[in-house]
Every structure is written in C-alpha cells, then in structure tokens.
C-alpha positions in Angstrom: 0.0 0.0 0.0 2.8 2.4 0.8 4.5 1.8 -2.5 1.2 2.6 -4.4 0.8 5.9 -2.5 4.4 6.8 -3.1 4.2 5.9 -6.8 1.0 8.0 -7.2 2.7 11.0 -5.5 5.8 10.8 -7.7 3.8 10.4 -10.9 1.6 13.4 -10.1 4.5 15.5 -8.9 5.0 16.5 -12.6 1.8 18.7 -12.3 3.5 20.7 -9.6 6.5 21.2 -11.9 4.4 22.0 -14.9 2.3 24.5 -12.9 5.5 26.2 -11.6 6.9 26.4 -15.1 3.9 28.2 -16.6 3.0 30.3 -13.5 4.8 33.4 -15.0 2.2 33.5 -17.8 -0.7 33.8 -15.3 0.5 36.9 -13.4 -2.2 39.4 -12.9 -5.0 36.9 -12.8 -7.2 36.3 -9.7 -6.6 33.4 -7.3 -9.6 31.5 -8.5 -8.6 31.9 -12.1 -5.2 30.4 -11.3 -6.8 27.5 -9.5 -9.2 26.7 -12.3 -6.4 27.0 -14.9 -4.3 24.6 -12.8 -7.2 22.1 -12.8 -7.4 22.3 -16.5 -3.7 21.6 -17.0 -2.9 18.3 -18.7 0.3 17.1 -20.4 -1.0 18.2 -23.8 -2.3 21.5 -22.5 1.1 22.2 -20.9 3.0 21.9 -24.2 0.6 24.1 -26.1 0.3 26.7 -23.2 4.1 27.1 -23.0 4.3 27.7 -26.7 1.4 30.2 -26.6 2.7 31.9 -23.5 6.2 32.3 -25.0 4.8 33.9 -28.1 2.3 36.2 -26.4 3.9 36.8 -23.0 0.8 35.7 -21.1 -2.0 33.2 -21.1 -5.6 34.6 -20.9 -7.9 32.7 -18.6 -10.4 32.1 -21.4 -7.6 30.6 -23.5 -7.4 27.7 -21.1 -10.9 26.7 -22.1 -10.2 26.8 -25.8 -7.0 24.8 -25.7 
C-alpha cells in the first residue's frame, strides 16, 4: 500500500513542476482563475500553453478553455 501511494505521489509531482513552469504567464489573474487554470492543466495543454505563452507573454484565462 505504501508503494502505491508513493508511486502516485511521484507520478503526479509532474503537475507541480508544470504549474510552476507556466506560472509566469498567469500573473495578474485572480486566485480562483489560477486554481481553475491549474485544474485544466494536462500534459498536452502544458505543451501548447508554454508555446502560446512564449509567443504572447501571457495566457488569458479564457484561452485555457479553448486549448
């Protein structure tokens, strides 16, 4: 049981790292917008969001629903 819990924690640690990496593109948004954007974050969304954020300097809250 302990190994399962540890494995799940390690696998999902990547979301903390991905969220930290794209947090610079969400400055100026409210706290609830950041939480919702984090909940919408997937591996695929991360790749597209980093590319979009690099080109535009920010990621609009509404953009997370379109991606």
